[in-house]
Legacy VTK file of the C-alpha trace (Angstrom):
# vtk DataFile Version 3.0
C-alpha trace
ASCII
DATASET POLYDATA
POINTS 440 float
-145.873 -79.699 -102.019
-146.064 -82.227 -104.807
-148.058 -80.677 -107.653
-148.911 -82.541 -110.856
-151.494 -82.318 -113.604
-153.069 -85.374 -115.206
-155.795 -85.883 -117.840
-159.265 -85.153 -116.502
-161.466 -88.254 -116.098
-165.223 -88.794 -115.988
-164.984 -90.071 -112.402
-163.682 -86.628 -111.352
-167.286 -85.414 -111.606
-167.905 -86.816 -108.112
-165.728 -83.997 -106.753
-165.826 -81.202 -109.310
-169.628 -80.781 -109.433
-169.508 -79.276 -105.931
-167.123 -76.564 -107.101
-169.513 -75.536 -109.858
-172.004 -74.331 -107.261
-169.554 -72.300 -105.135
-170.012 -68.562 -105.740
-166.554 -67.746 -104.326
-164.868 -69.871 -106.985
-166.688 -68.193 -109.867
-166.500 -64.643 -108.536
-163.756 -63.567 -110.930
-164.664 -65.696 -113.954
-166.948 -65.082 -116.874
-168.356 -68.609 -117.061
-170.454 -68.998 -113.925
-173.072 -71.797 -114.292
-176.656 -70.562 -114.806
-178.207 -73.476 -112.901
-177.324 -75.762 -110.024
-174.913 -78.432 -111.195
-175.499 -81.994 -110.022
-173.029 -84.851 -110.225
-175.064 -86.330 -113.085
-174.912 -83.075 -115.065
-171.175 -82.763 -114.451
-170.597 -86.362 -115.449
-172.547 -85.994 -118.698
-170.661 -82.815 -119.508
-167.338 -84.615 -119.079
-168.474 -87.560 -121.199
-169.322 -85.149 -124.011
-166.351 -82.780 -123.754
-163.362 -85.030 -123.052
-163.223 -86.571 -126.571
-163.016 -83.089 -128.152
-159.536 -82.837 -129.724
-159.654 -79.025 -129.735
-159.514 -79.099 -125.943
-157.031 -80.540 -123.452
-158.439 -80.737 -119.924
-156.415 -81.687 -116.866
-156.941 -82.258 -113.165
-154.636 -80.483 -110.716
-153.295 -82.921 -108.119
-151.633 -81.745 -104.895
-150.077 -84.424 -102.678
-152.385 -86.963 -104.305
-155.571 -84.887 -103.898
-157.692 -83.524 -106.752
-157.992 -79.766 -106.121
-158.877 -78.072 -109.410
-158.816 -78.007 -113.200
-156.546 -76.433 -115.805
-157.238 -76.609 -119.514
-156.522 -75.466 -123.046
-159.447 -74.822 -125.394
-159.788 -73.675 -129.003
-156.541 -75.432 -129.868
-155.270 -74.538 -133.343
-152.638 -77.084 -134.357
-149.063 -75.789 -133.939
-150.391 -72.274 -133.388
-152.380 -71.263 -130.304
-154.875 -72.170 -127.586
-156.845 -70.440 -124.835
-155.920 -71.116 -121.215
-158.332 -71.579 -118.270
-157.816 -72.538 -114.625
-159.714 -72.760 -111.367
-158.886 -74.154 -107.943
-161.948 -75.761 -106.404
-160.336 -76.450 -103.041
-160.091 -72.939 -101.583
-157.593 -73.900 -98.859
-155.009 -74.176 -101.662
-155.511 -70.608 -102.856
-152.460 -68.373 -102.579
-150.001 -71.255 -102.097
-148.406 -71.377 -105.537
-150.516 -74.281 -106.798
-152.005 -72.349 -109.711
-148.574 -71.057 -110.754
-147.073 -74.557 -110.869
-150.088 -76.040 -112.694
-149.855 -73.164 -115.167
-146.170 -73.828 -115.800
-146.851 -77.500 -116.450
-149.669 -76.898 -118.935
-147.595 -74.268 -120.758
-144.717 -76.741 -120.960
-147.158 -79.320 -122.334
-148.379 -76.775 -124.906
-144.799 -76.107 -125.977
-143.235 -79.577 -125.880
-146.180 -81.838 -126.779
-148.615 -79.697 -128.782
-145.850 -77.602 -130.378
-147.918 -74.435 -130.001
-146.335 -71.025 -130.455
-148.533 -69.131 -127.998
-151.222 -69.483 -125.330
-153.630 -66.660 -124.464
-156.155 -65.960 -121.706
-158.822 -63.477 -120.679
-159.022 -62.253 -117.091
-161.119 -59.664 -115.260
-159.217 -56.457 -114.510
-160.199 -56.642 -110.834
-158.529 -60.039 -110.413
-155.166 -58.484 -109.581
-153.764 -61.559 -107.822
-154.323 -63.706 -110.911
-152.840 -61.073 -113.221
-149.714 -60.904 -111.082
-149.397 -64.696 -111.149
-149.889 -64.851 -114.923
-147.142 -62.285 -115.461
-144.742 -64.446 -113.439
-145.652 -67.366 -115.708
-144.678 -65.395 -118.819
-148.013 -63.866 -119.888
-148.036 -60.270 -121.128
-151.003 -57.893 -121.483
-151.879 -57.194 -125.125
-155.387 -55.744 -124.758
-157.156 -53.867 -121.943
-160.809 -52.850 -122.246
-161.074 -51.711 -118.590
-163.257 -54.654 -117.522
-161.023 -57.458 -118.761
-157.523 -58.063 -120.026
-156.227 -60.298 -122.768
-152.815 -61.756 -122.020
-150.514 -63.853 -124.209
-147.579 -66.125 -123.431
-145.144 -66.620 -126.317
-143.964 -70.139 -125.610
-140.498 -69.572 -127.031
-140.103 -67.089 -124.156
-141.355 -69.510 -121.487
-138.894 -69.298 -118.569
-136.743 -72.405 -118.083
-137.438 -74.620 -115.058
-135.514 -74.140 -111.848
-134.281 -77.744 -112.074
-133.761 -79.896 -115.156
-133.667 -83.595 -114.274
-131.127 -85.351 -116.510
-131.817 -89.012 -117.340
-130.199 -91.388 -119.837
-132.257 -94.405 -120.880
-131.232 -97.499 -122.814
-132.927 -100.866 -122.260
-134.102 -99.882 -118.775
-137.678 -101.146 -119.084
-137.460 -103.298 -115.934
-136.298 -100.398 -113.769
-137.736 -97.308 -115.406
-141.026 -96.988 -113.533
-139.206 -96.847 -110.205
-136.860 -94.211 -111.601
-139.685 -92.029 -112.953
-141.758 -92.390 -109.788
-138.763 -91.121 -107.822
-138.696 -87.998 -110.001
-142.438 -87.396 -109.798
-142.710 -87.821 -106.013
-140.431 -84.852 -105.287
-141.911 -82.227 -102.947
-140.491 -78.845 -103.929
-141.300 -75.149 -103.911
-139.899 -74.784 -107.450
-140.667 -76.299 -110.842
-138.807 -79.136 -112.515
-138.646 -80.630 -115.995
-137.544 -84.219 -116.606
-135.268 -84.377 -119.679
-134.767 -87.920 -120.958
-132.686 -89.214 -123.857
-134.002 -92.588 -125.044
-131.268 -94.207 -127.131
-133.338 -96.487 -129.392
-133.798 -99.259 -126.820
-134.576 -102.797 -127.975
-137.016 -103.358 -125.089
-140.163 -101.386 -124.127
-138.355 -98.470 -122.462
-139.763 -96.037 -125.024
-143.343 -97.159 -124.408
-142.925 -96.736 -120.645
-141.642 -93.194 -121.168
-144.444 -92.195 -123.519
-147.071 -93.635 -121.167
-145.695 -91.547 -118.290
-145.477 -88.457 -120.473
-149.142 -88.824 -121.422
-150.164 -89.429 -117.825
-148.225 -86.449 -116.443
-148.169 -83.798 -119.212
-145.836 -80.887 -118.726
-143.270 -82.801 -116.659
-141.304 -84.436 -119.474
-139.112 -83.469 -122.394
-138.371 -86.766 -124.117
-135.635 -86.967 -126.748
-136.235 -90.026 -128.922
-133.282 -91.088 -131.065
-134.048 -92.820 -134.383
-130.946 -94.973 -134.048
-128.568 -95.885 -131.264
-126.083 -93.022 -130.920
-124.166 -94.263 -127.886
-123.874 -93.045 -124.323
-121.548 -90.095 -124.967
-123.650 -88.504 -127.706
-126.866 -89.199 -125.794
-125.430 -87.584 -122.678
-124.340 -84.484 -124.552
-127.729 -84.033 -126.262
-129.538 -84.345 -122.921
-127.221 -81.806 -121.290
-127.811 -79.360 -124.132
-131.559 -79.643 -123.485
-131.237 -79.084 -119.738
-132.018 -75.355 -119.539
-132.733 -75.119 -115.818
-130.773 -73.079 -113.307
-129.736 -76.423 -111.801
-129.336 -79.935 -113.198
-130.086 -83.092 -111.189
-128.725 -86.384 -112.509
-130.051 -89.937 -112.423
-129.759 -92.721 -114.975
-132.672 -94.925 -115.958
-131.685 -97.895 -113.791
-131.133 -95.981 -110.519
-133.776 -94.251 -108.398
-134.410 -91.621 -105.731
-135.872 -92.576 -102.360
-136.354 -89.279 -100.508
-139.240 -87.011 -101.648
-137.316 -84.012 -100.269
-134.039 -84.852 -102.014
-134.183 -82.054 -104.585
-135.448 -79.489 -102.090
-132.570 -80.267 -99.703
-129.930 -80.042 -102.417
-131.279 -76.857 -103.999
-131.580 -75.254 -100.550
-127.928 -76.135 -99.925
-126.745 -74.597 -103.202
-128.930 -71.509 -102.796
-127.471 -70.909 -99.334
-123.847 -71.666 -100.290
-122.827 -69.755 -103.394
-119.229 -70.998 -103.194
-120.387 -74.526 -104.095
-121.041 -75.449 -107.722
-122.484 -78.902 -107.059
-123.446 -81.232 -104.265
-123.916 -84.963 -103.857
-125.074 -87.246 -101.071
-124.813 -90.770 -99.719
-126.516 -93.556 -101.642
-127.413 -97.124 -100.862
-126.426 -99.903 -103.238
-128.817 -102.487 -104.655
-126.914 -105.728 -105.192
-127.761 -108.213 -107.926
-129.391 -110.529 -105.361
-131.908 -107.791 -104.466
-130.349 -106.766 -101.147
-130.025 -103.029 -100.463
-126.898 -102.228 -98.460
-124.756 -99.249 -97.528
-122.373 -98.076 -100.217
-119.400 -100.442 -100.425
-118.195 -99.226 -103.830
-116.921 -95.753 -103.009
-115.446 -93.949 -100.051
-115.895 -90.199 -99.723
-112.465 -88.705 -98.882
-111.866 -85.979 -96.317
-111.200 -83.158 -98.787
-114.054 -84.095 -101.123
-114.744 -80.409 -101.910
-111.621 -79.860 -104.015
-110.727 -80.567 -107.643
-107.345 -81.918 -106.582
-109.000 -84.634 -104.497
-111.210 -85.601 -107.426
-108.149 -85.926 -109.654
-106.198 -87.967 -107.089
-108.969 -90.272 -105.869
-110.988 -90.625 -109.061
-114.776 -90.754 -109.074
-116.216 -91.103 -105.560
-119.573 -89.581 -106.578
-122.604 -91.675 -107.570
-124.580 -90.195 -110.476
-128.087 -90.316 -108.876
-126.829 -88.160 -106.007
-125.641 -85.204 -108.096
-127.165 -81.727 -108.460
-125.103 -78.937 -110.016
-125.360 -75.336 -111.113
-125.919 -75.231 -114.851
-122.642 -73.484 -115.641
-121.695 -75.713 -118.582
-123.253 -73.410 -121.170
-121.148 -74.975 -123.925
-120.034 -78.575 -123.665
-116.435 -78.849 -124.962
-115.785 -81.046 -127.993
-113.480 -83.212 -125.911
-116.598 -84.494 -124.155
-117.188 -86.833 -127.119
-113.875 -88.571 -126.424
-114.536 -89.243 -122.751
-115.320 -92.842 -121.719
-116.560 -91.567 -118.323
-118.826 -88.621 -119.074
-120.184 -87.975 -115.597
-116.709 -87.783 -114.053
-115.638 -85.324 -116.740
-118.651 -83.147 -115.867
-117.604 -83.033 -112.219
-114.045 -82.025 -113.100
-115.265 -79.314 -115.488
-117.631 -77.967 -112.844
-114.899 -77.551 -110.245
-113.584 -74.660 -112.326
-116.561 -72.693 -110.956
-116.656 -73.733 -107.313
-116.424 -76.435 -104.667
-118.231 -79.745 -104.233
-120.719 -80.078 -101.379
-121.805 -83.265 -99.605
-124.991 -84.119 -97.708
-124.628 -86.987 -95.220
-128.021 -88.531 -95.967
-128.843 -91.499 -98.173
-131.471 -90.303 -100.663
-131.031 -92.602 -103.670
-130.237 -96.162 -104.688
-127.529 -97.149 -107.154
-127.972 -100.510 -108.895
-124.685 -102.408 -108.912
-123.789 -104.399 -112.056
-127.193 -103.774 -113.626
-127.521 -102.441 -117.144
-123.734 -102.175 -117.433
-121.627 -104.172 -119.860
-118.854 -105.999 -118.095
-115.481 -104.894 -119.449
-112.224 -106.759 -119.783
-109.254 -105.677 -117.705
-107.709 -104.312 -120.915
-110.692 -102.100 -121.688
-111.007 -100.932 -118.101
-107.378 -99.864 -118.111
-107.593 -98.153 -121.489
-110.688 -96.216 -120.467
-109.067 -95.080 -117.228
-105.889 -94.098 -119.054
-107.811 -92.235 -121.744
-109.810 -90.398 -119.094
-106.633 -89.183 -117.422
-105.109 -88.099 -120.726
-108.231 -86.036 -121.347
-107.811 -84.525 -117.892
-104.446 -83.155 -119.020
-106.280 -81.037 -121.598
-108.712 -79.677 -119.028
-106.682 -78.833 -115.946
-104.736 -75.600 -116.118
-102.696 -75.394 -112.919
-99.219 -76.871 -112.600
-100.217 -78.710 -109.437
-103.213 -80.378 -111.100
-101.070 -81.348 -114.096
-98.602 -83.079 -111.793
-101.436 -85.001 -110.144
-102.784 -86.246 -113.468
-99.360 -87.189 -114.847
-98.629 -89.174 -111.678
-101.943 -91.032 -112.058
-101.098 -91.891 -115.666
-97.710 -93.299 -114.678
-99.272 -95.240 -111.789
-101.918 -96.714 -114.096
-99.314 -97.864 -116.625
-97.089 -99.541 -114.048
-100.028 -101.118 -112.234
-101.209 -102.622 -115.497
-97.752 -103.929 -116.388
-97.240 -105.479 -112.949
-100.531 -107.350 -113.229
-99.803 -108.868 -116.632
-98.985 -112.610 -116.692
-95.269 -113.300 -117.086
-95.705 -115.103 -120.410
-97.508 -112.091 -121.833
-94.678 -109.821 -120.769
-92.108 -112.106 -122.387
-93.859 -113.198 -125.577
-96.376 -110.488 -126.376
-94.869 -107.153 -125.371
-96.948 -105.361 -127.957
-99.893 -105.760 -125.596
-98.222 -103.601 -122.972
-100.231 -100.374 -122.934
-97.120 -98.190 -123.214
-97.598 -98.527 -126.968
-101.189 -97.481 -126.584
-100.055 -94.471 -124.568
-97.465 -93.514 -127.202
-99.982 -93.807 -130.043
-102.538 -91.767 -128.136
-100.057 -88.980 -127.354
-98.963 -88.872 -131.000
-102.575 -88.429 -132.169
-103.260 -85.704 -129.625
LINES 1 441
440 0 1 2 3 4 5 6 7 8 9 10 11 12 13 14 15 16 17 18 19 20 21 22 23 24 25 26 27 28 29 30 31 32 33 34 35 36 37 38 39 40 41 42 43 44 45 46 47 48 49 50 51 52 53 54 55 56 57 58 59 60 61 62 63 64 65 66 67 68 69 70 71 72 73 74 75 76 77 78 79 80 81 82 83 84 85 86 87 88 89 90 91 92 93 94 95 96 97 98 99 100 101 102 103 104 105 106 107 108 109 110 111 112 113 114 115 116 117 118 119 120 121 122 123 124 125 126 127 128 129 130 131 132 133 134 135 136 137 138 139 140 141 142 143 144 145 146 147 148 149 150 151 152 153 154 155 156 157 158 159 160 161 162 163 164 165 166 167 168 169 170 171 172 173 174 175 176 177 178 179 180 181 182 183 184 185 186 187 188 189 190 191 192 193 194 195 196 197 198 199 200 201 202 203 204 205 206 207 208 209 210 211 212 213 214 215 216 217 218 219 220 221 222 223 224 225 226 227 228 229 230 231 232 233 234 235 236 237 238 239 240 241 242 243 244 245 246 247 248 249 250 251 252 253 254 255 256 257 258 259 260 261 262 263 264 265 266 267 268 269 270 271 272 273 274 275 276 277 278 279 280 281 282 283 284 285 286 287 288 289 290 291 292 293 294 295 296 297 298 299 300 301 302 303 304 305 306 307 308 309 310 311 312 313 314 315 316 317 318 319 320 321 322 323 324 325 326 327 328 329 330 331 332 333 334 335 336 337 338 339 340 341 342 343 344 345 346 347 348 349 350 351 352 353 354 355 356 357 358 359 360 361 362 363 364 365 366 367 368 369 370 371 372 373 374 375 376 377 378 379 380 381 382 383 384 385 386 387 388 389 390 391 392 393 394 395 396 397 398 399 400 401 402 403 404 405 406 407 408 409 410 411 412 413 414 415 416 417 418 419 420 421 422 423 424 425 426 427 428 429 430 431 432 433 434 435 436 437 438 439
């Protein structure tokens, strides 16, 4: 199911007034209406209550349908609030909807309101609700036999199952499609979208904040006061991805399959020997045509670190999900010109790479990427391989990397114009290699 919460609106009265008059819904609550509620009464109540800043009221949406309400009342700034929930559509009872809506509003309370705790009161006989609240992190602090008071310390809120990693810089034109791809995912687990916005010069930040306000509890947005660069942004995002798994997608690519995350998490849950998995992607060309991937070719032994070192990066970022084993990002990460590839190599210390033969994302080719000179491309590739020497620990892997370094150097030399070779030998990257080795 796709479960989201959004701000409650006055027009929701056309549905919610019916729930107010259903005795089954109010059986376990202490706030049953004392008179029959009409749509007009419900509408007037919403008009009066929604502007109240001490309350945050949200609609629960399942697969696009409005099914209930979840809210925080008696909000004390940066301290606490009281939690309430009800599902008006009874066919969604017992299906995990309340648990997911609860997780999202608690995340909102923590990340947006900066509260330290959320509390609730529940009837002692409502054992199903109590069990669900405990799973969400609530603990009983008072029991008067008829009702319980429970509190969730937000610093102890469990991390999501999946953290969605996203780097954003000047992606305004593409960002809505990217975010919609995240939000459309149908899963039986919770997710949190972690985005690093690197002080864009366009309206990327506004797009992000608008989405965060529209879908509270789904976003953790890291706003940088100045441009810190891709490497630093990537590392900060990774450090804020606390989920059991991390899914990757940059702000100019997008997901196309609503079951993408479910399929990849199912694969990793069922195959403990794999540390990450990726899948086919389609490529969006600059002329707007979407075609099969012509940029990479997945080799036969794609599962192994050795293949990754020999072939280079054959994995598109928006296709990646990995186990969150990188508890501490090594300092060498800051030096890497190709951060995602370094992540994949580091991960292979813990297991194999899996592959799903389905296209579930689109990679934008030559969009949002600065074109590099041949010199810079070579230097980045060479630097990446020199960094690999510090990471790999087996003799076989070291031989692979050294061979790639030698191949890169000779390939570069052979492609230099003859006059450059004769008159400007200082440009030959052997000097660059020597200087780099001396520094490291």
